[in-house]
C-alpha positions as CSV (number, residue, x, y, z in Angstrom):
1,M,51.9,76.6,89.9
2,N,55.4,77.1,91.4
3,T,58.3,74.7,90.8
4,Q,58.1,73.0,94.2
5,K,54.3,72.3,93.9
6,R,54.8,71.1,90.3
7,A,57.5,68.6,91.4
8,L,55.3,67.2,94.1
9,F,52.4,67.0,91.7
10,I,54.5,65.1,89.1
11,L,55.7,62.7,91.8
12,S,52.1,62.1,92.9
13,I,51.3,61.3,89.2
14,L,54.1,58.8,89.0
15,L,53.0,57.1,92.2
16,F,49.3,57.3,91.2
17,F,49.7,55.7,87.7
18,T,51.9,52.8,88.7
19,P,49.0,50.5,89.6
20,L,46.8,51.8,86.8
21,L,49.1,51.3,83.9
22,A,47.6,47.9,83.1
23,L,44.4,49.6,82.2
24,A,46.0,52.0,79.7
25,Q,45.8,51.6,76.0
26,I,48.9,50.2,74.3
27,F,50.4,50.6,70.9
28,P,53.9,49.8,69.6
29,T,56.7,52.0,71.2
30,I,58.6,51.9,67.9
31,N,56.1,54.5,66.6
32,P,56.1,57.6,68.7
33,G,54.4,59.5,65.9
34,F,51.0,58.1,67.0
35,E,50.5,56.3,63.7
36,S,49.2,53.0,65.3
37,G,47.0,54.2,68.1
38,L,47.8,55.7,71.6
39,Q,50.0,53.2,73.5
40,E,52.9,55.3,74.8
41,W,50.8,57.8,76.8
42,V,48.9,57.6,80.1
43,S,46.4,60.2,81.3
44,G,43.3,60.4,83.5
45,V,44.5,62.8,86.2
46,N,42.1,65.6,87.2
47,G,39.4,64.1,85.0
48,G,41.3,64.6,81.7
49,T,41.2,62.2,78.8
50,V,43.6,61.2,76.0
51,R,42.8,59.5,72.7
52,A,44.4,58.7,69.4
53,V,42.8,60.5,66.6
54,S,43.0,59.3,63.0
55,N,42.7,62.3,60.8
56,A,45.4,62.8,58.2
57,G,44.2,66.3,57.4
58,A,44.5,67.4,61.1
59,A,47.7,65.5,62.0
60,H,51.1,67.2,61.8
61,S,52.2,64.2,59.7
62,G,50.8,60.8,58.9
63,N,47.3,59.9,59.9
64,Y,47.3,59.9,63.8
65,Y,47.9,62.4,66.6
66,A,47.2,62.4,70.3
67,E,44.5,64.6,71.7
68,L,44.4,65.6,75.3
69,T,41.3,67.1,77.0
70,S,41.7,68.9,80.3
71,P,38.7,70.2,82.3
72,V,40.5,72.8,84.5
73,G,44.0,73.0,85.9
74,E,47.0,70.9,85.1
75,Q,46.7,67.8,82.9
76,P,49.9,65.8,82.1
77,L,50.5,63.0,79.6
78,L,53.1,60.6,80.9
79,F,55.3,59.0,78.3
80,R,55.7,55.3,79.0
81,K,59.0,53.4,78.4
82,D,57.8,49.8,78.6
83,A,55.4,47.5,80.5
84,L,57.9,46.8,83.3
85,D,59.2,50.3,84.0
86,R,56.7,52.4,82.2
87,Q,57.7,55.9,83.0
88,H,61.3,55.9,84.3
89,F,64.2,56.2,81.9
90,L,67.7,55.4,83.2
91,V,70.1,58.3,82.7
92,T,73.6,59.4,83.8
93,P,74.6,62.9,85.1
94,G,76.0,64.9,82.2
95,Q,74.1,63.0,79.6
96,A,72.2,65.0,77.0
97,I,68.4,64.3,76.5
98,T,66.5,65.6,73.4
99,F,62.7,65.5,73.9
100,G,59.6,67.3,72.6
101,G,57.7,67.3,69.4
102,W,54.9,69.2,67.7
103,A,51.8,70.6,69.5
104,Y,49.1,73.2,69.5
105,R,46.0,74.2,71.6
106,V,42.7,73.5,69.8
107,S,40.4,75.3,72.3
108,G,40.3,76.8,75.7
109,N,43.3,78.5,77.3
110,G,46.4,77.7,79.3
111,Y,49.9,76.6,78.2
112,V,50.8,73.6,76.0
113,G,54.2,72.0,76.0
114,Y,56.7,69.2,77.0
115,A,58.7,68.9,80.3
116,L,61.0,66.6,82.3
117,A,61.2,65.4,85.9
118,F,64.6,64.1,87.1
119,L,64.8,61.7,90.1
120,D,67.7,60.2,92.1
121,A,68.5,56.5,92.4
122,N,65.7,56.1,94.9
123,K,63.3,57.7,92.5
124,T,62.7,60.7,94.8
125,N,64.1,64.2,95.1
126,I,62.5,65.4,91.9
127,T,64.2,68.2,89.9
128,Y,61.6,69.8,87.6
129,V,63.0,71.5,84.5
130,G,59.7,72.5,83.0
131,S,60.5,76.1,83.8
132,N,63.4,75.8,81.4
133,I,61.1,74.8,78.6
134,P,59.5,77.7,76.7
135,N,55.9,76.4,77.2
136,E,53.8,78.5,74.9
137,S,50.3,79.4,74.3
138,I,50.0,78.3,70.7
139,A,47.1,78.0,68.2
140,S,48.8,76.1,65.4
141,W,51.3,73.2,65.1
142,T,54.6,74.3,66.7
143,N,57.8,72.4,67.2
144,L,58.7,72.4,70.9
145,T,61.7,70.1,70.8
146,R,64.4,70.9,73.4
147,S,67.7,69.4,74.7
148,Y,68.7,69.1,78.4
149,I,71.7,67.9,80.5
150,V,71.0,65.4,83.3
151,P,71.9,67.2,86.6
152,A,74.4,65.8,89.1
153,G,73.0,63.1,91.4
154,K,70.1,62.1,89.1
155,R,69.7,58.6,87.6
156,Y,66.1,58.6,86.2
157,V,63.9,60.9,84.2
158,S,60.2,61.0,83.4
159,V,58.9,62.8,80.4
160,Y,55.5,64.2,79.6
161,A,53.3,66.5,77.6
162,Q,50.8,68.7,79.3
163,I,48.1,71.4,79.4
164,Y,48.4,73.6,82.5
165,Q,47.1,76.8,84.0
166,N,43.9,76.5,82.0
167,T,40.9,78.1,83.6
168,V,38.3,76.6,81.2
169,P,38.1,73.2,79.7
170,S,40.8,73.0,77.0
171,V,41.9,70.6,74.2
172,A,45.5,70.2,72.9
173,R,47.0,68.0,70.2
174,F,50.5,66.4,70.1
175,D,52.3,64.6,67.2
176,D,55.7,63.4,66.0
177,T,57.1,63.2,69.6
178,T,61.0,62.8,69.8
179,L,62.9,61.2,72.6
180,S,66.7,60.4,72.4
181,F,69.7,60.1,74.7
182,T,73.3,60.7,73.8
183,A,75.7,57.8,74.2
184,L,78.1,58.1,77.2
185,N,81.8,58.3,76.8
186,T,83.1,55.2,78.5
187,Y,86.8,55.6,77.6
188,P,89.1,56.2,80.7
189,T,90.9,59.5,80.7
190,P,94.6,59.7,81.3
191,T,96.0,60.0,84.9
192,A,99.2,61.7,86.0
193,L,101.7,61.1,88.8
194,P,102.8,62.9,90.8
195,I,99.4,64.5,91.4
196,P,99.1,68.1,90.1
197,R,99.8,70.7,92.9
198,T,102.4,73.2,94.0
199,Y,106.0,72.0,94.3
200,T,109.3,73.6,95.3
201,V,111.4,71.4,93.1
202,A,111.1,70.3,89.4
203,Q,108.9,67.3,88.7
204,T,108.9,64.3,86.3
205,V,105.3,63.6,85.3
206,R,104.2,60.1,84.2
207,L,100.9,59.7,82.2
208,S,98.9,56.5,81.9
209,A,95.5,55.4,80.5
210,L,94.2,51.8,81.0
211,N,94.2,49.8,77.7
212,S,94.7,52.8,75.6
213,S,96.6,52.6,72.3
214,Y,98.5,55.9,73.0
215,I,98.2,59.2,74.7
216,N,98.6,62.6,73.1
217,Y,99.4,65.7,75.2
218,T,100.1,69.4,75.0
219,I,101.9,71.9,77.3
220,N,101.2,75.1,75.4
221,G,97.5,75.6,76.3
222,T,96.1,74.0,73.2
223,V,93.7,71.0,73.4
224,P,95.1,67.7,72.1
225,T,93.2,65.2,70.0
226,C,94.2,61.8,68.8
227,A,95.6,63.5,65.7
228,V,97.0,66.7,67.3
229,G,99.6,66.9,70.1
230,T,102.8,65.1,71.2
231,V,102.6,61.3,71.6
232,Y,103.5,60.4,75.2
233,T,106.5,58.0,75.3
234,T,108.6,59.1,78.2
235,P,108.0,61.0,81.4
236,I,107.5,64.8,81.0
237,S,110.0,67.1,82.8
238,V,108.3,70.0,84.5
239,A,110.8,72.6,85.8
240,T,108.6,75.6,85.7
241,T,104.9,76.2,86.3
242,K,103.1,74.3,83.5
243,T,99.7,72.8,82.5
244,I,99.6,69.4,80.8
245,K,96.5,68.5,78.7
246,A,96.2,64.8,77.7
247,I,93.8,62.5,75.8
248,A,93.7,58.7,75.7
249,C,93.3,57.2,72.3
250,Y,91.6,53.8,71.9
251,P,90.9,51.6,68.8
252,T,87.3,52.6,68.7
253,G,87.3,56.1,70.2
254,S,89.0,58.5,72.6
255,S,88.6,59.7,76.1
256,A,87.8,63.2,77.3
257,V,90.7,65.6,77.7
258,A,92.3,65.6,81.1
259,T,94.1,68.7,82.5
260,F,97.0,68.6,85.0
261,A,98.2,72.0,86.5
262,Y,101.7,72.0,88.1
263,I,103.0,75.1,90.0
264,I,106.7,75.1,90.5
265,N,108.1,77.6,93.0
266,L,111.8,77.0,92.9
267,P,114.0,78.7,95.7
268,D,115.4,82.0,94.3
269,T,119.2,82.0,94.5
270,T,119.8,84.7,91.9
271,L,121.2,88.0,93.3
272,P,119.6,91.3,92.4
273,T,121.6,94.0,90.6
274,V,122.0,97.5,92.0
275,F,123.8,100.6,90.8
276,I,124.1,104.1,92.5
277,T,123.1,106.8,90.0
278,A,123.7,109.8,92.3
279,P,126.0,111.1,93.6
280,L,128.7,110.2,91.1
281,A,132.0,108.8,92.2
282,S,134.5,111.4,93.4
283,A,131.9,114.1,93.6
284,V,132.4,116.8,96.2
285,I,129.2,116.9,98.3
286,S,127.6,118.9,101.1
287,S,124.0,118.8,102.4
288,P,121.5,118.2,101.1
289,V,122.6,115.6,98.5
290,P,120.2,113.5,96.3
291,F,121.0,109.8,96.8
292,S,119.5,107.4,94.2
293,A,120.0,104.0,92.7
294,T,118.5,101.6,90.2
295,A,117.9,97.9,91.0
296,N,116.6,94.8,89.2
297,D,116.0,91.2,90.0
298,A,114.8,88.0,88.3
299,V,111.7,87.8,90.5
300,G,111.4,91.3,91.9
301,V,113.2,93.9,94.1
302,V,111.5,94.5,97.4
303,G,113.7,97.3,98.7
304,V,116.9,99.3,98.6
305,Q,118.7,100.4,101.7
306,F,120.8,103.6,101.4
307,K,123.7,103.8,103.9
308,S,126.4,106.3,104.9
309,S,128.4,103.3,106.3
310,M,127.8,99.6,106.3
311,S,126.1,99.9,109.7
312,T,124.3,103.3,109.3
313,V,121.0,103.1,107.3
314,I,119.8,106.5,106.0
315,F,116.6,105.2,104.4
316,D,115.0,101.9,103.3
317,D,113.1,102.6,100.1
318,T,110.6,99.8,99.2
319,T,109.1,101.4,96.1
320,F,110.6,102.4,92.7
321,P,112.2,104.9,92.0
322,Y,114.7,104.3,94.8
323,T,115.9,107.6,96.2
324,T,116.5,109.6,99.3
325,T,118.5,112.6,100.6
326,L,121.9,112.4,102.2
327,N,122.6,114.8,105.1
328,T,126.3,115.4,105.5
329,T,126.3,117.8,108.4
330,S,127.0,115.0,110.9
331,L,129.7,113.5,108.7
332,P,133.4,114.5,108.8
333,N,134.9,116.3,105.9
334,G,136.9,114.1,103.6
335,P,136.5,110.8,101.6
336,L,133.2,108.9,102.3
337,T,132.0,105.6,100.9
338,I,128.3,105.4,100.6
339,Y,126.3,102.2,99.9
340,A,123.0,101.1,98.2
341,V,122.0,97.5,99.2
342,A,119.2,95.9,97.1
343,R,117.3,92.8,98.3
344,D,114.7,90.5,96.8
345,A,111.9,88.5,98.3
346,A,114.1,85.5,98.9
347,G,116.6,87.6,100.9
348,N,119.3,87.7,98.3
349,K,121.3,91.0,98.5
350,A,123.6,93.0,96.3
351,T,125.6,96.1,97.1
352,S,126.8,99.1,95.1
353,T,129.3,101.6,96.5
354,V,130.5,105.0,95.5
355,T,133.3,107.1,97.2
356,V,132.7,110.8,97.4
357,M,134.4,113.8,99.1
358,V,132.4,115.4,101.9
359,S,133.0,119.2,102.1
360,N,130.6,120.6,104.7
361,V,130.3,124.4,104.8
362,L,129.1,124.7,108.5
363,P,127.4,127.9,109.7
364,A,129.8,130.4,111.3
365,P,128.8,132.3,114.4
366,I,126.7,135.4,114.1
367,A,126.8,138.4,116.4
368,N,124.1,140.6,117.9
369,P,124.1,143.6,117.8
370,P,125.8,143.4,114.4
371,A,129.3,144.8,113.9
372,S,129.0,148.6,113.4
373,T,129.9,152.0,114.9
374,Y,128.3,152.7,118.2
375,P,128.4,155.8,120.5
376,A,128.4,153.6,123.6
377,T,129.8,150.4,124.9
378,Q,128.2,147.2,123.7
379,N,127.4,143.7,125.0
380,V,127.9,141.4,122.1
381,I,126.1,138.0,121.9
382,L,127.5,135.3,119.7
383,I,125.2,132.6,118.3
384,A,125.9,129.3,116.4
385,P,123.2,126.7,117.2
386,G,124.4,123.2,117.8
387,S,128.0,124.2,118.4
388,S,130.4,125.6,121.0
389,I,132.0,129.0,120.2
390,R,135.6,130.1,120.8
391,Y,136.6,133.8,120.2
392,T,139.5,136.2,120.3
393,T,139.7,140.0,120.7
394,T,143.2,140.1,119.4
395,T,144.4,139.8,115.8
396,T,144.9,136.0,116.1
397,D,142.3,133.6,114.7
398,P,140.6,131.2,117.2
399,T,140.5,127.5,116.7
400,C,138.4,124.8,118.4
401,T,141.4,124.4,120.9
402,T,142.5,128.0,121.2
403,G,140.8,131.2,122.1
404,T,138.2,132.0,124.8
405,L,135.2,129.7,125.2
406,Y,132.1,131.8,124.7
407,T,129.7,131.6,127.7
408,T,128.4,135.1,128.4
409,P,128.0,138.3,126.3
410,I,131.2,140.1,125.5
411,H,131.4,143.6,126.9
412,I,133.1,146.1,124.6
413,T,134.1,149.5,125.9
414,V,136.6,150.4,123.1
415,S,136.8,149.7,119.4
416,T,137.3,145.9,119.1
417,T,137.4,143.2,116.5
418,I,135.9,139.9,117.6
419,K,137.0,136.8,115.7
420,A,134.8,133.7,116.4
421,I,134.7,130.0,115.2
422,A,131.8,127.6,115.7
423,C,132.9,124.1,116.7
424,Y,130.6,121.2,115.7
425,P,130.8,117.6,116.7
426,T,132.9,116.6,113.7
427,E,134.0,119.8,112.0
428,S,134.3,123.6,112.5
429,S,133.1,126.6,110.7
430,S,135.2,129.3,109.1
431,V,136.3,132.1,111.3
432,A,133.9,135.0,111.4
433,S,135.1,138.5,112.1
434,F,133.0,141.3,113.7
435,A,134.5,144.9,113.9
436,Y,133.0,147.2,116.5
437,V,133.9,150.9,116.5
438,I,133.1,152.6,119.9
439,N,132.9,156.4,119.8
440,L,132.2,157.5,123.4
441,S,131.0,161.2,123.3
442,D,128.3,161.0,125.9
443,T,129.0,163.0,129.1
444,T,125.5,163.3,130.3
445,L,124.8,161.5,133.6
446,P,121.8,159.2,133.9
447,T,119.2,159.7,136.5
448,V,118.0,157.0,139.0
449,S,115.6,156.7,141.9
450,I,114.5,153.9,144.1
451,T,110.7,153.3,143.8
452,A,110.4,150.5,146.3
453,P,110.7,150.0,149.3
454,A,109.6,153.4,150.4
455,N,111.9,155.5,152.5
456,A,111.8,154.9,156.3
457,S,109.8,151.7,155.8
458,T,110.4,148.5,157.7
459,V,111.1,145.2,155.9
460,S,111.7,141.6,156.9
461,G,111.8,138.1,155.4
462,T,113.9,136.4,152.7
463,T,112.5,138.2,149.6
464,T,112.0,142.0,149.7
465,P,111.7,143.4,146.2
466,I,113.8,146.5,145.4
467,N,112.8,148.5,142.3
468,A,114.4,151.5,140.6
469,N,113.7,153.8,137.7
470,A,116.6,155.0,135.6
471,T,116.8,157.2,132.5
472,D,119.6,158.5,130.2
473,N,119.8,160.7,127.1
474,V,121.3,157.7,125.2
475,G,120.3,154.7,127.2
476,V,120.8,153.1,130.6
477,V,122.9,149.9,130.3
478,G,122.6,148.8,133.9
479,V,121.6,149.6,137.5
480,Q,123.6,148.3,140.5
481,F,121.8,148.2,143.9
482,K,123.9,148.8,147.0
483,L,123.2,148.1,150.6
484,D,125.2,150.2,153.1
485,G,127.6,151.0,150.2
486,V,128.1,147.4,149.2
487,N,126.8,145.8,146.0
488,L,123.5,144.0,146.6
489,G,123.5,141.2,144.0
490,A,124.6,141.6,140.3
491,E,124.1,144.7,138.2
492,D,120.6,144.6,136.5
493,L,121.2,145.1,132.7
494,V,117.6,145.1,131.6
495,Y,114.6,147.3,132.4
496,P,112.7,147.2,134.7
497,Y,115.5,147.4,137.1
498,S,115.0,145.3,140.3
499,T,116.5,142.8,142.6
500,D,115.4,140.8,145.7
501,W,116.9,141.5,149.2
502,N,117.1,138.6,151.7
503,T,116.9,140.7,154.9
504,T,117.6,137.7,157.1
505,L,121.2,138.0,156.0
506,T,121.3,141.6,157.2
507,G,121.3,142.6,160.8
508,N,118.2,144.1,162.3
509,G,118.2,147.9,162.4
510,A,118.6,150.8,160.0
511,H,120.3,150.4,156.6
512,A,121.1,152.6,153.7
513,L,119.8,151.5,150.3
514,T,121.0,153.1,147.0
515,A,120.9,152.4,143.3
516,V,123.7,153.3,140.8
517,A,122.7,153.8,137.2
518,R,125.3,153.4,134.3
519,D,125.0,154.5,130.7
520,A,126.8,153.2,127.6
521,A,129.5,155.9,127.9
522,G,130.3,154.8,131.4
523,N,128.6,157.7,133.2
524,T,127.1,156.8,136.5
525,M,124.6,158.4,138.9
526,T,123.7,157.3,142.5
527,S,120.1,157.6,143.7
528,A,119.0,159.3,146.8
529,T,119.5,157.1,149.9
530,M,116.6,155.2,151.3
531,I,116.7,154.6,155.0
532,I,115.2,151.2,155.6
533,A,114.6,149.4,158.9
534,V,115.1,145.6,159.0
535,N,113.1,143.8,161.6
536,N,113.2,140.1,161.6
537,A,111.5,138.7,164.7
538,S,113.9,135.8,165.1
539,Y,116.6,138.3,166.2
540,A,114.4,139.9,168.9
541,V,115.7,143.4,168.1
542,S,113.6,146.5,168.8
543,Q,111.8,147.9,165.8
544,T,113.0,151.5,166.7
545,I,116.4,152.8,165.4
546,S,118.8,153.4,168.3
547,Y,120.7,156.7,168.8
548,D,124.0,155.0,167.9
549,D,122.5,153.6,164.7
550,H,121.3,157.0,163.7
551,Q,124.8,158.5,164.3
552,A,126.4,155.8,162.2
553,L,123.9,156.2,159.4
554,I,124.4,160.0,159.4
555,A,128.1,159.5,159.0
556,R,127.6,157.3,156.0
557,L,125.1,159.7,154.4
558,L,127.5,162.6,154.8
559,A,130.3,160.7,153.1
560,Q,127.9,159.8,150.2
561,L,126.8,163.4,149.9
562,D,130.4,164.5,149.6
563,R,130.8,162.1,146.7
564,L,127.7,163.4,145.0
565,Q,128.8,167.0,145.3
566,K,132.0,166.1,143.6
567,Q,130.0,164.8,140.6
568,L,128.0,168.0,140.2
569,P,130.5,169.9,138.1
570,S,130.4,167.2,135.4
571,M,126.7,167.4,135.1
572,S,125.3,169.4,132.2
573,G,123.5,172.5,133.4
574,G,124.0,171.7,137.1
575,Y,121.1,169.6,138.3
576,A,119.2,169.9,135.1
577,Q,118.7,166.5,133.6
578,I,117.2,165.3,130.3
579,N,114.1,163.4,131.2
580,V,114.5,160.4,129.0
581,A,111.8,157.7,129.4
582,P,112.8,154.1,130.3
583,Q,111.9,153.3,126.7
584,A,115.0,155.1,125.5
585,Y,117.0,151.9,126.0
586,K,114.5,150.0,124.0
587,S,114.7,152.6,121.2
588,Q,118.5,152.1,120.9
589,Y,118.0,148.3,121.2
590,N,115.3,148.1,118.5
591,Q,117.5,150.0,116.0
592,S,120.0,147.2,116.1
593,C,117.5,144.4,116.6
594,I,116.2,142.8,113.4
595,I,113.3,140.2,113.3
596,N,112.4,139.5,109.7
597,R,110.9,136.0,109.9
598,P,108.1,134.3,111.9
599,L,109.5,133.0,115.2
600,Y,108.2,129.9,117.0
601,R,109.2,127.2,119.4
602,G,112.3,125.2,118.4
603,L,114.1,128.0,116.4
604,R,117.5,129.5,117.2
605,G,119.2,132.7,116.1
606,A,120.1,136.3,116.8
607,D,116.5,137.3,116.1
608,V,115.4,135.0,118.9
609,V,117.8,136.8,121.2
610,C,116.2,140.1,120.1
611,L,112.7,138.7,120.9
612,Q,113.9,137.5,124.3
613,Q,115.5,140.8,125.2
614,A,112.2,142.6,124.3
615,L,110.3,140.2,126.5
616,I,112.8,140.7,129.3
617,S,112.3,144.4,129.0
618,R,108.6,143.9,129.8
619,S,109.3,141.6,132.7
620,L,107.9,138.7,130.9
621,L,111.2,136.7,131.1
622,S,113.9,136.6,133.7
623,P,117.0,138.7,132.9
624,D,119.2,135.6,132.1
625,S,116.7,134.3,129.5
626,A,118.3,135.7,126.3
627,T,119.8,132.4,125.2
628,G,118.9,132.5,121.5
629,Y,116.8,129.4,121.8
630,F,113.0,129.7,121.4
631,G,111.8,127.2,124.1
632,A,108.7,126.6,126.3
633,L,109.4,129.6,128.6
634,T,109.8,132.0,125.6
635,E,106.5,130.6,124.0
636,A,104.7,131.1,127.3
637,A,106.0,134.7,127.5
638,V,104.9,135.4,123.9
639,K,101.4,134.1,124.7
640,Q,101.2,136.3,127.8
641,F,102.2,139.3,125.7
642,Q,99.7,138.5,123.0
643,N,97.0,138.1,125.6
644,T,97.7,141.4,127.5
645,S,98.1,143.2,124.2
646,Q,94.7,141.8,123.0
647,I,96.3,140.2,119.9
648,I,95.2,136.6,120.4
649,S,94.4,134.6,123.5
650,Y,93.4,131.1,122.3
651,G,94.4,128.3,120.0
652,D,98.0,127.3,119.1
653,P,100.8,128.4,116.8
654,Q,99.6,126.3,113.9
655,T,95.9,127.3,113.9
656,T,95.6,130.8,115.4
657,G,99.2,131.9,115.8
658,Y,98.9,131.9,119.6
659,G,102.5,131.6,120.8
660,L,104.0,132.5,117.3
661,V,105.7,135.8,116.6
662,G,104.2,137.0,113.3
663,P,104.0,140.5,111.8
664,R,101.4,141.8,114.2
665,T,103.0,140.5,117.3
666,R,106.4,141.7,116.1
667,A,105.2,145.2,115.3
668,T,103.5,145.5,118.7
669,L,106.4,144.1,120.6
670,L,109.0,146.4,119.0
671,E,106.8,149.5,118.5
672,Y,109.1,151.7,120.6
């Protein structure tokens, strides 16, 4: 039978027996050992019977015992208090009850034992604690005495012995029953004012206990007694978190111990301490510089701010150890006071300062191609990322206010020493010197021919591509296109050689188009003249070339032929030319171009210039793109080269290398 059913069953027993108790046998309640008959027990439920048996040999002690017979199922014996309230004993929550006795099962089966049923003030809401009693199947006299605590909210208890869960008629015997209740402590415990809680200021605690002789208390965690502890005479000062334990002592006894916990959270006004441990005072520093400090506080440090000035925070470190790195490149050279500011949870701050000497060694410019001896003129590129560059080609040193501001490559035709300085926002680099020795010994003329547009073709519009092919035994350094003997745009310094012709700015009719190739030694050669007809409809000019135009064009061609004939004696072997492929320029370029690191977006340097020049030579970048900065356009050109060269065509620089110049891309790009 489960607990709920048992509780309902016991309640039904209580209600059932109330009107029948007058029929029960009675014997003096002063003898629960069943020595004078059976007057404290009631039975009869489920057909069971109870009787007092006088048999000194069979009793546990004395002459009498109670014998309970149960047909089948549960059979309780209610223990009666008195004739007026026969089965309900008044109790108080927290009170201890000792109940039980000796018992054993004579025959049959099932469990034999003692149990309790607690009720509230209305004698309802039964709490059954039989499950807490180790009811046992026993075959000899066994002591089943137990102790219990009255649950909260309960004011009555009924006690009984029983046979239950028997499936055949069974007989059990009970003897020497015990029932006792502990006396309740009725002495008032001490009270405390102010009430225990959290305060932000110190408190003065007053203890009191009604009609007590004195109060003993402790504040060290021990439990006071009337013989141990401090006798309370004056209010107790509580300036920090503290627990007071107190007992009230009376002439005839003492109260329970009362506990009063006070939490004192006083405002923190103590400043932390902080000390810079690195760098040391007067140290000469340049980036990167370890910057560290130690800090302590009475409650706890919550962070240390590192500053390069009182208004410039480098880093706010909230965990120990407190450290960061000081970058001096943006700071002027000279004395610098640095700060470490520690703070605690209450907002208190303390500052430590150290004065150091900043001595930045800023990168000087680099030159590409590097300073060396060359058999031809050179275009020198100066690079110093994040700075402006000034240079001289005399013996004087440049400064950030003197010398020529570098904007375009420096063309060197004779032996020259370039001196350059990088000017940064606050400081300047040292002066770098680059000595170039130019030994011009090349007398071989380059060759050049126009490949588009075709001779005798007709063109129109704002963008007509003009392409030329030029070769040289050493290397072509530029091709200048000419229209009717006049320069058409700027000289193209990078293969493939081309320009765009806006024919709307040229009159309709026949025009002479030539290309002049130049090598590093200054040798030049003019291509064969291409006769091109311009026909822009907006001018309403006939597409045919007039007689007068022909005559004027012939005169110009004869003058150009005369100039070419004068150049023939200087040509090696007459018209015989060394057929040098366009890659000859690249061969010379690659010998002075060094790329020895992976290149990717965001980098700067001479090797980036080398990369951009190689991409320009493949028409993957515009001629003016050799800036030395690896940006979005350079990355797009690298991806196009990797794709067309079947190196990689998907992903990104971080995962597959798509857009990054690594060993394979570099080798393929500079393979000739």
